[in-house]
N, C-alpha and C positions, 0 to 999 in steps of 0.2 A: 560392511567385511571388521571394520573396524571394532562395531559394535558388537560382532557374531566373533570376531575374536574376545573382547574382553568379561563376553557372557559366559567363553568356553574355559576361560581362564576362574574365571568365580562361582562356576559352577562344581568346581575338581573336588574328590573329598580332604585334602588335604585342608583346603579353602576353608571349605564347612566345617572341617573339626576345629578351625581355629578360629572362627566366625566365633562357634558358641563357646572358646573356650576367650574370646576376648567380651564376648556377653558377660563369662563371668568377669570379668576380669575390671570390667568398670564399676560394675556393679560392687564389686572389691572396691573400686578405689573410693567409689563415690561412699560406701564406708566409711573404707581408712580413712577417708581427707576429716568425717568427722571426728573420729577416734585419733589423729595425729592430728586436731588442733587443738583436743582437750589435753591431750597427756603437754604437750606446747605451753598449755597455758599452766595445766596443775603441775606439769613435772621440773622439780630445778635440775639443770646438766649431774648434778649426784643420783637423782633419782633415775635419771639417762643411762650410769655408766652403770649402775645394779643391772637398771632393763639390762645391756647390753654384755654384762656378763652372763646373767644369765639363759640370753637368748644363745650365744658361743659357744655355750655347754652344753645340752640340748643336742645343736648343732652339728657337735661335735660325737655325739653320746649316740643321736639318730643312725651313724652312720652303722657301726657295731650289730646292729638288729638285722642287716644285711638281707634290708625289706627293700632298697633299690634292685640289689643286685638279684634279688627272687624275682621280682616283677618284671623284669628283662630279659627274666629265661623264661617266665609265661606267653612272654608276649611271643619269643624271637622264638620259645620250640613248635619241635613238628610235630604234625599232626598226633601223631603214633602213639608219641608220652607225650601229650598234654593233661591230661589225668593222675597222670603217678608220679609229674615233673610237680602239678597241684596241689595234690595230698602230701607233698613232701618235702614241700615250699609251708606248707600250712604248719608242720610238725617243727621246722627247723625255725620258725619266726616267731615260733614261742619259747622255747628254746633260749634263742638267744636275744630277745624284749623280755624276759624273765632277769635273764643277764647281766643287760644291760640295764635294767631298774637301780640292783642292787649292788654293781657297780658304781652306780653317780653316788648313792647316800653315801659313800665311803668315803669316792673321791670331793663331795659334800665340803670335808674337811681339810684339804690342803688345799683346796683352794679357795674358801675360803680366811686360810694362815695367808697363800698366798697374796693375795691381795690386803692383806690384814683387816678384811670386815665380817665376825661371826656373825651377821645378823644375813648373812649369804645364803647361807646351811639349811634352815628351814626348809626353804624358794626350791631352789637344787636340784632338792630330797621329795618335794611337793611335785614336782613340774616334770617329773621324773614317771610318772604315774600312764602318764601318755603311752605309753610302750607296754600297757597293761589293755589298751585298748587295737593298739595295732594292728595286730594279729589275727584279730575279729572277723577284721576286712580285708587284706591287704589283697589275701587270695581275688575275691569278687572284682577286686578297681584295676587289677591285671585282667583278666576276661574279659573286662568286661573297654578298656584298652588294649586290647588285640583285638575283638573284633570292630573296631577303629566306631565304639557310640561313644566321642568321646563328649557328646552332648548330655549323657548319665553326668561325664565328669561334671564338667561345666556347674550342672545342676550343685552339686557337691558340693562342689567349690562356694559356690554365690550361696549359699545358704551356711555352711562353716561360717561362712563370710562376716554373715547375718549380725550370727549365736556370739561369736567370737566379740566383733567389736558391740554389739549392744554389754555384753559381761562386762570390757576394760573399760569403754566411757562409764557406766552404773556406779561400777569400784573405784572410779580415779575418780567419780565425784564424792562420791561417799568417802574420800580420803585414803584409803585404805592403798598406794603408789603402789611397787613394783607387785603387788597379789595382785589387784589388777593385771595384770600380764599372767599370771601365770595359772589362774583359772579359769581364765579364758581358754590358754593355749591348753585345759587338760578340758574339760566339757565343751568347748564347741567340734572334736570330734566325736562325738557320739553321734553326730550331724553324717557321717559315715554309715557307720551301721547301717541307719533306715537306708539312706542312699538307694546303696549297693546292694544290701540287701532283698530291698523290695524290686531289683531292676539284673539281679543274676539266679539264676538256678541252680548252681551250685552253695550244698552246702559241704562242712568239711567232713571231714574222711573218721569212719566208727572208730576203728583200728589204727594202732602209733605203728607208722614202720618209715625207714627211713628212704625206701630205695631211691637208687640214681643222686645221693646230696652229692658223691662225690662233680656232677655233674655239675649242675647248679651250684654248688660253692665254686668252682675249678673256674664257670663264666664267669660267677656272680665278681670272686674275686677280686677280677683285676677291675670291673667298673666300679666295684664299692675299692680301691683301692684311688682309682681317676677324683671319686669323687669327695673323699678323703680331701686328697689333694686340692679339689677344688672349691671345700669349702675350706679347709687351710688356709686357700689365699684369700678367700672370701672374706675370714676372722683376725687373719695372722697379724694388720693394719690395728684390730681392734687391744690385743692379747698386747702386742709394743706400745702402744700407746700408753695404756692404760699404766703399764706396769712405767715406764718409764718415765711419763709426762704429766698420771694421779690421774687420779676417778672424776674430777671435772674437767680437764680436757678431753678425756675420753668423751664425755656425753656430751662439750658440741659439737666433734668428729663424730661420731653413732648420730647424731641428731640431720649432721649434713648429709650424709648414708641413710639414714632412712625417710627423708624429705625431698630429695635428690636421688641417687639408683636403687632406692626401695622401691620407688614408683617405678624407675625404667625397666627394669630388672624381672616386675614379674610382669611386664608387659614380651617382655622376653621369653621370658617361660614359657608363659601362654602359646605366643609361636612357636613356640619350638619344638614344647607338651608334642603333637602331632604324628612330628617330622618322623622319630624311631619308627611309630607302626605302618606309619608312612612308605618309613624305606622297606622295611625287613619284608613288606608283601612284596618285593616287588627285587630281591636281594639271588636274586642268581639269572635275570634280567639286568644285563651291562645297560644295554638303551634305555629303558624305560628305567633303570636305577639312575643312569647320571640323570635326564631330561625329569623326576621325579629331583635328584638335591636338585639342581639347577634353579626351573621354577620355584622350585619354596623358598630357597636361599634370593630368587631376585622381592620375593613378597616379602620376608621379609626384614630384607635390606628398605626394600618403599617405606615400610610403616617407618621403622626402625631408628631411623637414621632423620626425618624431618621433628617427629617427637622430642630426641635425643637435643637438639638444635635448639628446637622452642623452648625446651625446660630453662638449656643453658639458657638460655638471651632473658628468658622470665624470668628469672633468679634471685635477682638485685629489686624485683619492682614485689614480686610474691611473697617471698618469705618476710621480710618486715610486715607487710599486712596483714597476711593467714596469720603464722606464730608468733613473730611479736617483736618487735626492737631486740629485746635480750640478744636475736638467735641470725643480727645483723653482721657478727665477724664470723660467721660462719660460711655465708656466698663461696666464697672463692674457690674452701671449701667441697662445697657440693659441686660447682659449676663444674672446678675437676671430675671427679667422683662420677660425678653425668657424663661426661662425655665419656670415659673409660671404656661405658656400656656399648657404646658400638665394637670395637674388636671382640670383647667378649663372648660377646651375639654371633660372631662369622665363629668365632674359634670353637662357641661351642655345636653351631649345626656340623662344621668339619670332624669334628669326636665322632657323630654322631656315624654318619657315614662311616669308621673305621668300626662303632660297636656290634651293625649293622652286617658286614660282614667279617664278622671273629676275629677281628683281630685289635681285640680292645688291650692287649699285650702294646703294642706299639703310640696307645695313648698313653696306658702309663709311662710307659719309658721317661717319654716327652714333657708327661705333667712335671715328675721327678724337675726334673731343668728346668722349667715352668718354674715351680714350686722355690727353686736353692736362688733362679737372678731375682726370684721379688720379694724375696729375708732377706737376701745380702739389699736391694734398692731400697727397702724399708731400716736397715737398721744400719745402713752409712747416710740414713736425713731424718731419725726421730730428732735428734737432738735438735737439728733444726730449727722444730717446731709441725705443728701438725700442718702444714700450706707443704708444707715439702716433703710431708708422708705425704701430704692427693698428689704430690708432682711425682714421686717415683713412684703411685697405685699405676695416673695413667700412660707414665712412661714402660713403667716394666708388660702391661694388659697388652700397649702396642706394638711397641718390638715382636716377642714372646706370638703373639695371638696372628702379627703377618706372617714368619718365619711359619706356623705350621700349616695354616688354611693354605701360601705356598704348594707344603710340598705334603701335606695330602690328595691336593689336586692333582699335581703331578705321577704318586703313583697308583691312586683307585684310578684315574679317569683319562692318562696322557700316557700312561706306559705298553706295550704293543700284548702284552702275554695278558689273561684275563684273571686280576688276582683275584676275582668273586672264586673262584675254584677251587684256590687253596685251601688249606688249611695248617 
């Protein structure tokens, strides 16, 4: 009986999709290990600091392309409006991506001035070229996700990771510094065009129309606003540390993130990626919706918690051996940041429950409060050093995630009335 139950559990669609994405992430981790070791050996703390700033810029700029919002709307849309939503999303993506590319180039100058480093201008402008690649494949990617064919996404992830890491390692060894990251980010996106066009029959419309653009932007604005706040929390500590403690301290702190939560958060995102389409497909059936959510969260917890605890315990041993003794001072920071992944994983899962039932505004309202609390904690602790910043990060995520998770479960599953049919 136990064997039959396990077979049923691990043969579900969510598990299969998570499994494919997990295999892709395993491949990514193998590729990234070589890259991370190479960068740790070749880069100085200052190089890591410059790399962190480039990543911060593209993390925030990418939000304004509305790609997450348009893709989420395609996944969630009713069948009768799907073609229109896809066509309009395609043109919206081009309008927004070109605009963001130009704005990022303009923003490169004040950003370089803010950090007192004019060498940032050209890399920030160049990495913006990725926005001119995104619109080519985003709709196809959303349709593949909608159809729960996440095996295709897994293949794309693995292919992009392989190419990107090869480029990064090669250019880093050649001494190109931050440019090894820039060109890897731009060129590796070409993989998505090949993979998605080969596996999706959808092609761009020949005529320019923006039918139902309000529906897309109204749905997407809350998704994007929440994603903005999420990325703000993910990067605000970098901004504050870099501004108040300097580029070298930022480099140490960013290394701790990259070698710690960078690994486990990728696993979290891999497991959570199939959850949204998994929930959306039964979003008007309360019993199935609840069962899928509960089972999926149990699966996520059974994978994430042991991995995070194991990595945290092993950090004092593997960091000096793999990355070198010069990064030993980052170990306590790495452990604290790594532990913060556990509450973040549960918070992300709960957010998808509300997104699936058209309650994106609730997630946004909470995330505003979440971000204010997080920012205050960082500003209070930054003068005490990067270790206290890491403590503030863990405490903020833990407290706010617990509050949110308890509230969402009560709102979505413990009410007498059925929130799924509210509009």
